[in-house]
C-alpha positions as semicolon CSV with decimal commas, in nm:
position;residue;x (nm);y (nm);z (nm)
1;Q;-12,695;1,993;-1,765
2;G;-12,955;2,202;-1,945
3;L;-13,209;2,147;-1,666
4;Q;-12,954;2,251;-1,403
5;V;-12,874;2,570;-1,595
6;R;-13,242;2,658;-1,632
7;Q;-13,310;2,590;-1,263
8;V;-13,027;2,815;-1,150
9;A;-13,136;3,085;-1,394
10;Q;-13,495;3,066;-1,269
11;E;-13,389;3,089;-0,904
12;R;-13,185;3,403;-0,957
13;G;-13,407;3,566;-1,218
14;D;-13,134;3,570;-1,483
15;S;-13,134;3,449;-1,841
16;T;-12,989;3,110;-1,923
17;S;-12,725;3,287;-2,132
18;Q;-12,581;3,460;-1,823
19;V;-12,567;3,130;-1,637
20;I;-12,391;2,961;-1,932
21;V;-12,139;3,247;-1,946
22;E;-12,060;3,204;-1,575
23;Q;-12,028;2,828;-1,617
24;Q;-11,782;2,880;-1,903
25;Q;-11,575;3,128;-1,703
26;G;-11,508;2,904;-1,404
27;L;-11,446;2,590;-1,605
28;E;-11,202;2,770;-1,833
29;V;-10,987;2,887;-1,543
30;C;-10,968;2,543;-1,381
31;Q;-10,927;2,345;-1,701
32;A;-10,646;2,575;-1,816
33;A;-10,469;2,522;-1,486
34;Q;-10,518;2,148;-1,509
35;R;-10,374;2,143;-1,864
36;R;-10,065;2,332;-1,750
37;R;-10,005;2,086;-1,468
38;N;-10,054;1,792;-1,701
39;R;-9,797;1,938;-1,943
40;A;-9,556;1,968;-1,653
41;G;-9,602;1,596;-1,582
42;E;-9,773;1,646;-1,247
43;G;-10,114;1,513;-1,350
44;V;-10,408;1,551;-1,116
45;R;-10,300;1,395;-0,790
46;K;-10,435;1,414;-0,438
47;E;-10,125;1,593;-0,313
48;V;-10,160;1,873;-0,573
49;Q;-10,299;2,190;-0,415
50;R;-10,672;2,227;-0,457
51;F;-10,776;2,468;-0,732
52;Q;-10,910;2,789;-0,578
53;V;-11,110;3,019;-0,803
54;G;-11,279;3,345;-0,710
55;E;-11,529;3,583;-0,864
56;V;-11,434;3,946;-0,805
57;A;-11,753;4,139;-0,739
58;E;-11,856;4,464;-0,575
59;L;-12,135;4,299;-0,376
60;R;-12,134;3,946;-0,238
61;G;-12,504;3,866;-0,210
62;H;-12,623;3,895;-0,572
63;S;-12,429;3,602;-0,720
64;L;-12,510;3,231;-0,720
65;S;-12,186;3,151;-0,905
66;P;-12,037;2,940;-0,620
67;L;-12,341;2,709;-0,624
68;L;-12,334;2,681;-1,000
69;H;-11,962;2,610;-1,022
70;K;-11,974;2,355;-0,742
71;Y;-12,209;2,149;-0,961
72;W;-11,982;2,166;-1,267
73;F;-11,660;2,105;-1,071
74;E;-11,811;1,789;-0,925
75;K;-11,946;1,677;-1,261
76;Y;-11,607;1,710;-1,433
77;G;-11,406;1,577;-1,139
78;L;-11,217;1,901;-1,073
79;D;-11,086;1,934;-0,718
80;A;-11,174;2,301;-0,688
81;S;-11,345;2,560;-0,473
82;Y;-11,516;2,879;-0,590
83;S;-11,597;3,179;-0,374
84;I;-11,699;3,542;-0,407
85;I;-11,424;3,798;-0,345
86;E;-11,595;4,119;-0,242
87;A;-11,368;4,399;-0,365
88;K;-11,317;4,767;-0,428
89;D;-11,095;4,928;-0,692
90;E;-10,797;4,946;-0,459
91;D;-10,815;4,571;-0,387
92;L;-10,755;4,455;-0,745
93;K;-10,375;4,471;-0,729
94;D;-10,356;4,251;-0,419
95;I;-10,606;4,002;-0,563
96;V;-10,393;3,960;-0,876
97;K;-10,086;3,911;-0,657
98;K;-10,258;3,604;-0,514
99;I;-10,273;3,459;-0,864
100;R;-9,901;3,523;-0,915
101;S;-9,825;3,349;-0,584
102;H;-10,061;3,059;-0,670
103;E;-10,293;3,130;-0,377
104;L;-10,562;3,158;-0,643
105;I;-10,557;2,961;-0,967
106;G;-10,755;3,240;-1,133
107;I;-11,050;3,474;-1,102
108;N;-11,365;3,569;-1,282
109;V;-11,445;3,939;-1,299
110;T;-11,788;4,096;-1,297
111;L;-11,917;4,453;-1,293
112;P;-11,780;4,709;-1,229
113;F;-11,431;4,566;-1,279
114;K;-11,430;4,426;-1,635
115;Q;-11,228;4,723;-1,766
116;K;-11,053;4,823;-1,443
117;I;-10,881;4,485;-1,405
118;I;-10,694;4,527;-1,735
119;N;-10,428;4,750;-1,576
120;Q;-10,338;4,462;-1,344
121;T;-10,272;4,212;-1,625
122;D;-9,954;4,151;-1,824
123;K;-10,154;4,103;-2,142
124;I;-10,506;4,055;-2,270
125;V;-10,582;3,811;-2,549
126;N;-10,843;3,711;-2,807
127;D;-11,187;3,866;-2,749
128;A;-11,060;4,057;-2,445
129;E;-10,821;4,245;-2,672
130;L;-11,097;4,319;-2,923
131;T;-11,350;4,439;-2,665
132;G;-11,134;4,594;-2,395
133;S;-11,336;4,388;-2,147
134;V;-11,205;4,107;-1,925
135;N;-11,404;3,855;-1,724
136;T;-11,141;3,582;-1,671
137;V;-10,789;3,624;-1,532
138;L;-10,532;3,346;-1,491
139;L;-10,159;3,279;-1,481
140;D;-10,007;3,138;-1,799
141;N;-9,630;3,094;-1,839
142;D;-9,576;3,331;-1,544
143;K;-9,785;3,600;-1,713
144;I;-10,116;3,735;-1,582
145;V;-10,352;3,695;-1,877
146;G;-10,692;3,856;-1,920
147;E;-10,949;3,672;-2,132
148;N;-11,311;3,729;-2,231
149;T;-11,568;3,446;-2,245
150;D;-11,876;3,671;-2,255
151;V;-11,864;3,686;-2,635
152;F;-11,864;3,309;-2,673
153;G;-12,127;3,270;-2,401
154;L;-12,379;3,490;-2,578
155;Q;-12,315;3,319;-2,910
156;A;-12,348;2,971;-2,760
157;A;-12,662;3,051;-2,561
158;Y;-12,872;3,258;-2,798
159;L;-12,730;3,371;-3,129
160;K;-12,669;3,026;-3,275
161;E;-13,043;2,965;-3,246
162;I;-13,134;3,265;-3,464
163;D;-13,188;3,188;-3,831
164;S;-13,081;3,424;-4,109
165;N;-12,875;3,659;-3,891
166;L;-12,788;3,869;-4,195
167;H;-13,148;3,990;-4,206
168;K;-13,174;4,067;-3,834
169;S;-13,112;4,385;-3,637
170;A;-13,030;4,424;-3,268
171;L;-13,096;4,686;-3,000
172;I;-12,862;4,693;-2,700
173;I;-13,010;4,860;-2,392
174;G;-12,731;5,006;-2,180
175;A;-12,364;5,077;-2,252
176;G;-12,208;4,920;-1,945
177;G;-11,910;4,689;-1,903
178;V;-12,051;4,392;-2,092
179;S;-12,178;4,595;-2,390
180;P;-11,856;4,568;-2,597
181;S;-11,879;4,189;-2,565
182;V;-12,243;4,191;-2,676
183;I;-12,154;4,404;-2,979
184;L;-11,868;4,176;-3,084
185;S;-12,083;3,868;-3,035
186;L;-12,351;4,014;-3,260
187;Q;-12,093;4,109;-3,522
188;K;-11,939;3,762;-3,518
189;S;-12,286;3,617;-3,569
190;G;-12,334;3,822;-3,884
191;I;-12,578;4,081;-3,748
192;K;-12,498;4,405;-3,929
193;E;-12,752;4,655;-3,791
194;I;-12,677;4,719;-3,423
195;S;-12,824;5,008;-3,222
196;I;-12,746;5,116;-2,865
197;T;-12,953;5,319;-2,622
198;N;-12,816;5,449;-2,292
199;R;-12,886;5,713;-2,027
200;T;-12,581;5,913;-2,133
201;N;-12,481;5,976;-2,491
202;E;-12,105;5,977;-2,422
203;K;-12,081;5,603;-2,363
204;C;-12,274;5,531;-2,682
205;I;-12,033;5,748;-2,883
206;F;-11,736;5,569;-2,723
207;L;-11,876;5,226;-2,814
208;K;-11,949;5,338;-3,169
209;K;-11,581;5,423;-3,213
């Protein structure tokens, strides 16, 4: 598994942490759906509709998420497909409708939609509520729920390897959509001194609040 993650990261020029985050996102959506069906007594049967997951992105070409998730779906025996949904702001409402109607089992959300998608959810939970940033959307008890796995992904990939976090400081470059998740992840890991630099001062002030 580790070799596969590193290979995908090397091919796309990303860090292994980003690849682990994306892996966690897709698996969480499908596994949550599978748990709900199991609770309903349906199990995982051939006649059950195939899980369909999408990543909502502004541009289609920059993501290797479908390739990555295909590997993990096969490994864990999940009958699922994963595709990129190229979208604009005005498309978000219709995409979420597909989750309500079970056309999609859930979606992952990448920039620039991590904050914009919140208005289309019924509620946000856990780290999504703390950060105001959503990267995973699914249907739970007939409610559209927004979740955040970026925080856990960063902790699992990097921060757990750092010794004596209490004596460390961190510099965040950029105040974009994932920055609140990075800040919370650092705070949860016990890093007290956190600085942010950005092209515009307004976003830094907002994050400080």
